[in-house]
C-alpha positions as CSV (number, residue, x, y, z in Angstrom):
1,M,53.2,-27.8,-39.9
2,A,50.2,-26.3,-41.7
3,T,51.8,-26.7,-45.0
4,M,52.3,-30.6,-44.4
5,I,48.9,-30.8,-43.5
6,Q,47.8,-29.2,-46.6
7,E,50.1,-31.3,-48.5
8,I,48.8,-34.4,-47.0
9,V,44.9,-33.4,-47.6
10,G,45.7,-32.2,-50.8
11,Q,47.4,-35.3,-52.1
12,A,44.8,-37.5,-50.6
13,R,41.7,-35.8,-52.1
14,S,43.8,-35.8,-55.5
15,R,43.9,-39.6,-55.1
16,A,40.4,-39.8,-54.1
17,G,39.5,-37.7,-57.4
18,K,36.9,-35.3,-55.3
19,G,36.7,-34.2,-51.8
20,T,33.3,-35.8,-51.9
21,V,34.7,-39.3,-52.3
22,L,37.4,-38.8,-49.6
23,V,34.9,-37.4,-47.1
24,R,32.9,-40.8,-47.8
25,Q,35.9,-42.8,-47.0
26,I,36.9,-41.2,-44.0
27,E,33.5,-40.7,-42.5
28,P,33.2,-44.5,-41.2
29,L,37.1,-44.3,-39.6
30,V,36.2,-41.6,-37.5
31,G,32.5,-41.6,-37.0
32,R,31.3,-38.0,-37.9
33,R,30.2,-36.4,-40.9
34,Y,32.1,-33.8,-43.1
35,H,31.5,-32.0,-46.6
36,D,33.8,-31.6,-49.1
37,A,34.0,-27.9,-48.1
38,N,35.9,-29.3,-45.1
39,V,38.4,-30.9,-47.5
40,S,38.8,-27.7,-49.5
41,A,39.1,-25.6,-46.1
42,W,41.9,-28.4,-45.1
43,A,43.9,-28.5,-48.5
44,T,43.8,-24.6,-48.9
45,G,45.0,-24.1,-45.0
46,R,41.7,-22.0,-43.7
47,S,41.5,-24.5,-41.3
48,V,42.8,-27.6,-39.8
49,P,41.5,-31.3,-39.9
50,P,41.4,-32.7,-36.3
51,A,44.1,-35.4,-35.6
52,D,42.0,-38.5,-36.3
53,V,40.7,-37.1,-39.4
54,L,44.1,-36.1,-40.6
55,L,45.1,-40.0,-39.7
56,A,42.2,-41.1,-41.5
57,I,43.0,-39.2,-44.4
58,A,46.7,-40.1,-44.5
59,K,45.2,-44.0,-43.9
60,V,42.8,-43.9,-46.9
61,G,45.1,-42.0,-49.2
62,G,47.7,-44.4,-48.9
63,I,50.0,-41.8,-47.4
64,S,52.6,-43.0,-44.6
65,L,52.6,-40.2,-41.9
66,E,56.0,-41.5,-40.8
67,E,57.8,-40.3,-44.2
68,W,56.0,-36.8,-43.8
69,L,57.1,-36.3,-40.6
70,M,60.8,-37.7,-41.2
71,R,61.2,-35.4,-44.3
72,K,64.1,-32.8,-44.2
73,P,62.6,-29.6,-44.5
74,S,63.0,-27.6,-47.6
75,L,65.4,-24.5,-48.1
76,E,62.2,-22.4,-47.8
77,A,60.7,-24.0,-45.3
78,R,64.0,-23.3,-43.2
79,L,64.2,-19.8,-44.3
80,Q,60.8,-18.9,-42.9
81,L,62.0,-20.2,-39.8
82,M,64.9,-17.7,-39.3
């Protein structure tokens, strides 16, 4: 799950161009301020964003969480579960 979150945040940050731009886009949706350091920590797995923030990140990044959740796990991910 953490890898999925990292991928979603990384993809949204890439589409926004910078972490600073991404946080400015999500702040009105969640009603809280964040810093690009937060985005960096989420993208590297050092921390996990709150669920409402992850939803906002996906929304502004044009990412369908339904598609991410329905993806079949990779062979590597399945092996890690064993």
